[in-house]
N, C-alpha and C positions, 0 to 999 in steps of 0.2 A: 564157838559155842554160845557167845553172848547173844547173838541173833536167834539162836535155837530156843533160848529160854523164853523169848517173847513171841514165838511162833513166827518171827519175821513179819509181824502184823504192822510194824511201823513203816513198812514199804508201801508205796503206792500201787494201785492196780496196774496202771500204765496202758500203753497201746492207744492212747488218744491222739487225735490229730496227726496220724501217720507215723507214730513212733515205731522204730524198729532197729536195724543194724546198719552199719556202713561197711561195704565191702571195697577193698583196695586191690585192684588187679596189677599184674606185672607191668602193664603199660603205664601205670600211674593214674588210670581212670578211677574215679571215686563214684560208686554206685550206692544209692540209698535203698535198703531193702525193708520195705514196710510189710504190713500184713497182706495187702493186696498183691504186691510184687511177689511175695513168697508163695501165695496161693497159685499164682500164674506160672512161676518158674518151676515149681515142685509138682506140677500137675502130672499125675501118672500117665505115661504114654507107652506106645510100643508093646513089647511082649508082656510087660508087667500088667498093662491095661487089660490085656486078653486074659491073663491069669486071674486078675481080680474080678473080672466079669464072671468067671466060673466059680471063684471062691471070694465072694464079697467081704467076708469077715476079715480076710488078710488085708484089705485096703485100709482099714481103720487102725489108728495108733492110740494107745491109752496112756494117759499121763496121771500118775498118782502123786498126791501130796503125802509127805511123811506124817505130818502132825495131824493126829486124830483121824486119819484115813487108813494107814497101815498099822499104826500103833497108838495106843492111848496115852499120848504125851502130857495131856492136861493133869492127870493125877500124879504123874512123876514131877511135874513142875511144882505142883502144890506141895508135895512132899519136900522138895528141895528148898522152897521158901520157908517152910515150917522148921526144917532142921537147922538152917542158918539162923533164924530167929531165936530158936532155943539156945544154940551154941553161943550166940552174942548177947543173949539176954535182952533182945528187943521185942516190943509188943507187936502182935498181929491183931487186926480188927476182928471183932466177934462175927460179923457178916463179911463173907468174901467179896472182894471188889473185882468185877470183871476187867476193869482197866489195868489191873495188875499184870495181865497176860497180853495186853494190847499195845504196850509201849516198850521201849528198850529198858533193860533192868536198872540202869542208872536213874532213869526218869522214874521208875516205879519206887526206888528207894527214896528219892527226894520229894516227889509230887503226890504219889499215891499213898505210900506207907508213912511218909513224914519222919523217916528215921534219922536223917541228918540233912543239913544244907551244905555241908562240905563236899564238894565235887570229888576230891580225891578219896575221901572215905566212901562216898557212894560207889566209886569205881572198884574199890577193894571189896565191898559187900557184894556187888554185882558179880565180880569174879569168883567169890566164894559160892554163890548160887549157881553159876555156870558150872563150876567144878563138880559140886554135889549132884547137879542134874546129869552131868556126863557119866558120873559114877553110877547113879541110879539107872540110867539107860542101859549100860552095859550089864548090869546085875539083873534088873527086873523087867526090862522091856519084852513085851510079848505081842504077836500080831492080834489085831481085832478079830472078832468072830466072823468067819466067812472069807477072810482075806486070802488064806492059803488055798482054800478050795477054788476061789474064783481065779487066782493066778494060774493054778494048775489047769483049769478049764481053758484060759486064754493061751496057755502053752500048747494044749492040744489042738486048738483051732488056729494056731500059728498067728496070733495077733501080737505084734511087738508092744512091749510095755516099757515106760520110762519112769524113774522115780525122781521127784523134785524135793529138795530139802535145803534148809539154811545151814546144816552142819557141814563140816569139812569132809573131804573125801575119804581120809583115813578112818575117821570115826564111823562114817556111813558104811564102809566096807566091813568094818568090824561088827556093826550091828546086824547087817544082812547075812553075814556068815553065821553069826550066833542064832539068828531066827531061821536059818535055812531058806532064805528067800533070794539069795543072790542070783541063782540061775534063772529066775523068772524075769529079770530086768535086763533089757538089751543095752540100755545106757542110763547114766546118772547125771543129774544137774545139781551141783553142790555149791557151797560157798566159794570153793576154789575157782569156779567160772566167772565170779565177780559180776553178776547181773544186778542192775540197779533197781528194776521193778519186777513185780510178780509176772507180768505179761512177758517180759524178756526171758524169764526162766522158761515159761511154757513155749515160746517161739524157739528157744534154743533146744528144748526137748523134741519139738516137732522136726527140727533140722536133723538132730542126731538120729531120730527114728526113720528119717527118710519119707516122711508123710507130709502133704500139704496141711497147714493149720486147720482148714475147714473140714479135714478128714480125721481130726483128733477129738478125743473125749477126755475131759478133765475130771478126776474124782477129788472133790474138795469138801471141807467141812465148815468153811466160814464164807460169809457173803462177799467179802473183798475178793477172794479167789474166784468165785463164780462170776463176778463182774469182769475180772481180768480174763477169764476164759472167753466170755462173750465178746469182749473187745478184740480178741484174737480170732474171731469167727469160729470158735471151738464150741462143742457141746459141753454141758456141765452136768454131772451127776453129784448130788449132795448127799453127804452121809450124815445122819442125825446123831447128836451127841452133845457137843459143846454149844450148839445153837438150836433154838426151837424151829419147828417146821415153818412157822410164819416168817421167820428171818431168812429162810432159804427158799422162798417162793419163786425167786427168779430162775432157779435151776430147771433144766429140761426134765430132770427125773430126780425124785427124792426117795431114799430108802433108809430103813433103820440100820441095816448092815448088808454086806455083799452077798450074804447067803440067800437074799431075796431075788438076786439078779439072775438073768438068763442071757443066752446069746441073742435071743429074740428081742430082748429090751435094747440091745445095741442096734439091731437092725431097724427098730422102730424110730430111733433117734434121728435117722436119716431118710425116713420114708417120705417126708414131704419136701425133700430138697428141690429147689426151684420154684416153689410156691410159697415159701415162707416170707416174713417181713424183711424188707430190704434186699430181697433177691432180685437180680437183673432178670427182666422179662423182655421178650421180643415184641415190638410194636410196629405195625404197618404204617408207614408215613406216606400220605398222599392217597390216591384213589384205591379203595378196597378192591381186591380181586373178585371177579364175578363168581357167584356160587352156582355150582352145577346142580340142576334139578333133575330128578328122574321122573320122566313123564310116563314111561311104560315099564312096568316091572312084572316079570313072570317068575314063577316058582316051579321048579321041577318037582314032580311028585314021585 
């Protein structure tokens, strides 16, 4: 839960310079799976391709961040810090510092709030904050406006969904059962999966969904997550809240809440595939093929 208190923001976006996974086969062969390799190996083929041509919405995989996308965790984090400060008799700054939620709790105690320079005491305070935050989650956590309706719509259109969180699997299952959202998520990527970067979490979610990364859409609320999604060749939908719109301008789509979204918005995200920046295009090498010219054209009346 310590990582959950800081939104996991201390992690890097990842997926730069071919970052990915390493696969070990029974023969002892070691295969490096980066983003391009996963896109090639997980390309939908055969009967599934025919099915997706008739039902294009099913070809897409949705990846949801837990923090400030499914639930408003920023307010619960704020309450946890305030309660610990009051219980321990420690001061909080009059103006809230955004850095408080962007680093690990121990660093927030020592470098942001300046409560102590003793690392052992900082770990104790961080654990108190994490414990209070976990209790508040189980008691007060509620889905954001439009989340449940959007998930129900995705279930009707048979679009698989995954949840990415920095919490452990047991706590995540408890929260989803409490909120009544567990049946909407095909798979979960939690702290138990031991991923190093945000991009690795997204790639792991794509593998569990059975969709190539370039067929996935990430719902995020912070610029780092949007960068990680684009590094994985995924589309990014930004949810306003903890960050202003100008901080989320790199997203493919920005909305105030999921109530504003429709299935048509998902289709438009992939409307220009093949003609976007960095997409591979076919080019004729050598002599151009002759162009056929129509000299005589007749029209039947």
